[in-house]
N, C-alpha and C positions, 0 to 999 in steps of 0.2 A: 704246750707253752705258746703264748701269743707271739706274733712276729716282733712286736715292740719290746717284749720282755727278753726275747732271744737276742735282739740287737743290743739292748742294755747290758745283758750278761756278757755278750761277747766283747763290748767296749770295756767292761771292767776287767775281763781277762787279759785283753791286750795291754791295758794300763798296767796291771799287775806284772805282766811278763816284761814289759819295758822297764819298770822299776827294779825287777829282779836282775835284768841284764845290766842295768846301770850300776846296781850295787855289786854285781859280780866284777864288772870292769874296774870299779874302784878298789875292790879287794885285791885284784891282781896287780894294779898299779902301786908301785912303791911311792909312798907320800914323801914330800919334801919335808924335812925336819929342821926348821931353823933353830938356832941357839937363842931362845927367848929370854930376855931379862925384864924384869918388872920395874917401872918407873913410879915415882911418888907423885901423885897428883894432889896437891894441897887444897884444903878447904878455904875458899876465898874469905876475906874479912866479912863478918856479919854473923847472923844467927847460924848455929850448927845445923847439920843435916847430912843426908846422904848425897853423894856426888852422882850426877847424871851426865853421861856422855852420849852425843848424838852424831857428831861428825868430826873429821880430822882432815887437815890439808897442810901443804907446804906453801910458803909465800916468802920470796926473797931470802931463801935459805934458812927460814925459821919454821918451825912446826906450830900449828894451832889446833887446839881441841875446843869445841863449843858444846854447851849443854846447860846445866843448870844445877842448883842445890835444892834437894827436896826436903821439906820439913816434916816432922813426924805427923803433923795434922793434915798432911796432903798439899800444903802450899809449896810454892816453888819460887825461885828467884833466879834470873839469868846468870850464867857464868861462862867464862872463857879463860884458856890458858895458852901460854907461849913457852917455846923451848928452843935453844939453839942447837941441841944434840939429841933430842929425844929421851934424854935420861933425867935431866933437871928441869922442872917446870915451875913457872910462876903464874899466878892469876893476874888477869888484866882488870883495870878499872872499868866498871860498867856505869853508864849514865843513862838510865831510863827517864822518860819524860811523860809517861802515861800510866794509867792504872793497870792496863794489861802488859805494858812494857816492863813494869816492876815485877810481874809474875811470869814472864815468858820463859819458855824452854827453847833455847837456841838450837836449831836442828839442821842448818845447812850453811856452809861457809865456802866462799869463793875468793879468788886472788887476782888482782890486776896490778901489774908492776910490783910495787913493794907494799901494798896495803890490801887488807881483807874487807870484805863486807859480809853480813850475816843476815839470815832469816830466822825469826823466832815467832812463837805463837803460844797462846794459852787460851784454852776454851772457856767460854763464858757467855753471858747474856741470857735472854729468855729461851733461846733454842740450843744453848751450849755449843755454838759453833766456834771454831778456832778463830781467834782474833790476831791476825798476822801483823807482825811488825818487822821492819828491816833496821839494820844498825850499820854505821859507817865507822872506820878507824880514824882515830885523831892522831896528831903528831906524837903524842906521848905513848901510843900503842893501845890506849883504851878505846872502848866502843861506846858510841853515843847513839841513842835511839833516834830514828829519822822521823820528823813529823809527817803524818799522812792522814788524809780523810778516811773515814771508816770504809767507804764503798770503793776505795782504790783496790783493796784485796778482799773486802767482805761484801755484805749486802746480799740481796735476794739472788744475784747472779754469781755468787762465789762458789767455786769448786775446789781449787787447790793452788797453792804456790809452792812448788815442789823443790827446785834447785836454783842456785845462783852461780853465774860464771862471769868472769872478768876477762878483758882482752884489750887490744888496742882501740877498739870502738867503745870502750867504757864497760858498762855492766848490763847483764841480761838475766831476767828471772823467767824460768819456764814453768807453765802450769796450765790451768784450764778455768774457763768460766762456763756458764750454761750454754754459751754459744759455740763451745768447743775449745780446741787448743788456743792458748794465749800466751803472750809474753809481756813482760814489763822491762823497759829499757831505761837507762840512765847514763849520763856522761861521767858522773862523779860519785854515784851511790848516795847522793843527797836529795835527789828528786826523781822518783821513778814515774814513768808515763805508761799507762796501760795500752796495749795493742791488742784489741779483741775484734771479732767480726772481720778479721782480715782474710781476704780471698786467698785460697790456697792453704791457709793455716787453720782456720776455723771449720766447724762442721758445715756440711752442705747436704743436698737432698740425697746424696749417695752414701755418705759415710759420717759417722760421729767421731770427733777426733779428741785426743787429749795429749798434752805435751808433758814429759817427765823430767827432762834434763837438757842442758845446753853446754856447748863448748865453743870457744873462740877459735877461728881459723884465720889464715892470712886474708881470705876473701871476705871475711865478715863473721858470720855465725852459723852454727848448725844446731838444730833443736831435735831431740829424739822423742818418740812416743808411739802412738798407735791409733788405729781407727777401727770402728765397728761398721761394716757394710750394712745397709738398711735391710738386706734380706737374709742376714746370718746372725748367729749368736756369738760367733768367735771373732777376735780382733786380728787385724793385719798389722805388720810393723811398718813404721815410717820414719824418715828423717826429713826435716824441712831446712832449706838453705835461704840465707838473706845476706845481702850486703850491707844493710843499714838497720836492720831490726824492724823495719816497717813493711816492706814488701817481701812475701815468702813464696817459695816454690816447693811443693810437696813431692818427695822422692820415695816411691814405694821400694821396700827392700824385698829380696827374695823370700817368698812365703810358701808354706806347704798346705794351707787350708785348715790347719790346727789353730788353737788360740796362740797368738804371737804378739809380743809388744816389746819395743825398745825401752829400757829403764835407766841405763846409764851410757854415757859417751865419754871417751878419753882419747887424747892425741898422744901418740908415741912417735916422735920425730915428725915426718910429713904424713904419716898414716893415721887415720881415724878409725877407732873401733867402736861398734855399738853392741851392747850386751843387754840381754833381757830373757824373758821366758819364751820357749817354744814347746807347746804341748806339755809333756810330763817332765821336761828337763829344761836346761838353760842353753842359750845359743849365742854365738858371736858372729857379727857380720863385720866386713872390712871394706874401707875405701882407701886406696892408695894411689897417688899420682903416677907411680911407676908401674902399676899393674892394671890401670883402668884407662878407658878411652875418653871418659867424660866425668863430670862432677856427679852424675846420677848413677854411675856404675859401681854398685855395691855387690859384694859377694858374700855368701854364707860360708863361714868357716867352721870351727869345731863346735860340737855339742858336748856338754858335760853335765854331770850331776843328775839328780831326780828331785822333782818337787815334792813327791809324796802326796798324801791326803791329810786333810784335817787342819791345814794352816795355809795362810796367805803367803805364797812364794814370791821371791823376787831377788834381783841383783841389787844390793844395797850400796855398794861402793866399788870403784875401779881405780886402779893406779898403773901408770906405765913404768917399766923397769928399764934401766940402761941395757942396751942389746936388743930391744924390741919386744921383750915379754911383757905380759899383762897380768896383774893380780886383780882377782874379783872376789868380793865378799858377797856371799849369798845367804838367804834365809829360806828354809823349806821345813817340811814336817820333822826332819831330824835335827833342826836347830840351825844356828849360824855356822857357816863354814867358809874357809878360805881356799882359793884355787889359784894355780899358776899356769900360764899358757907357755907353749913353745913360741918360737920367734914370730910366727904368723897367725897365732890363735887358732891353729887347726888342731892342736892337741892340748889337752889339760891334765894337770896332776893335782891331787888334794895336797894341801899344805897343813900340817898339824898346827892347831892354835894352842896357846898356853893354858887355856881352860875351855870347858864346855859351857855354852850358852844356849838354852832351849829356845824354841820359837815361841812367839805369842807374848801376851802380857806386856809389860813395860821394858822390853829388851831391845837391845841394838848392838850393831858391830859395824866398824868401819876401818879403812886401811889407807895409808898414804906412803909414798916413797920419794926419797931424794938423797943423792950422794952416797948410793950403796947401802942405805939403811931404810928399813921400813918400820912404821909405827902402826899398831892396831889399837883400837879401843874396843873393849868388851863390857857391856853393860847387861848384867843378868836380872835387872829389876830390883836388886838389893844393894848392889855397889857397882861402881864404874872403875875400871882399872885400865891402865895404859902399859903396853909392852913394846919393846923394840928389839930388833935383830937385823942381821946382815940381809939385804934383799936378794943376794945371790944364793943359790943352793949350796949346802955344805955337805 
């Protein structure tokens, strides 16, 4: 057997053993079993179709779910819902102003003060690329599409517009252009400005970067993501910090040399957690003003789960729980799963979901928490459903 084949086989054996150990650990750990109740998500006014759910958040004490309605012929139209208790939901008025806005699937929602803003997209055009649009919330609770030039999010330099976050400094979208990690900032969600080619944020000669999520902090903004060094195939995890959304400082997170990337950020009190993929599993990193000497002092906390093979794995959603715990929704070869951390994210337990959703296809899952209650959305590619339960273990 050649040296190359020996190394390859050894790598497969190590991966399988790591997956077996993770699976054994999960079997030994008693899962958290919430008392799930299903909520009714109504079909919005208009043509009938199957409900699509992509994200859920809490804003000013109200729950919001965003997605779309899918027609039997494959067409879609944007949709969003609101609830005061997670049990009873009403659809929001949608006001598209463009061809692709009328067909958008809303996939990311953020909150600033008492209003939400949303990102949506629908693939189209000669190359079938996503046509990204943003939406702002009006006084009546409805969402209006924001006018934007095509190349603000699209064009030959387009890569991704991943997540949207709100804070005291307005709004920030995290994503990437061909130049590397990029953000879009806005004071009011009505006029976004692209910040690309920014030193410290964009790619340089040493590393190719991508941004995946953003969170507001008292000092400004944090953006999470990763970078691929020029001489390696794997990625390293990064967080970027900025006071104004224009100038950025890149902060490397503790890395192991395996493929690692931050995919979601969440604030729990004064502590910020970054969650993403590390090698064959998932990883949490922590920054806390009480436990660190500086803003760039991040610590690796607990690893959990297994990515498996044959599926694109990642952390889809995160939510903070009163008392300091974190909920993380992941997707891996065994489907979409929910996890709950201990107080400092150093240990994790699986949380039983009310239904099984396989990975791949047109599937998704998300979670949000407020006031001792959590809401999850599960979309198996056939129908989307919303469930709620106490956020504390029972």
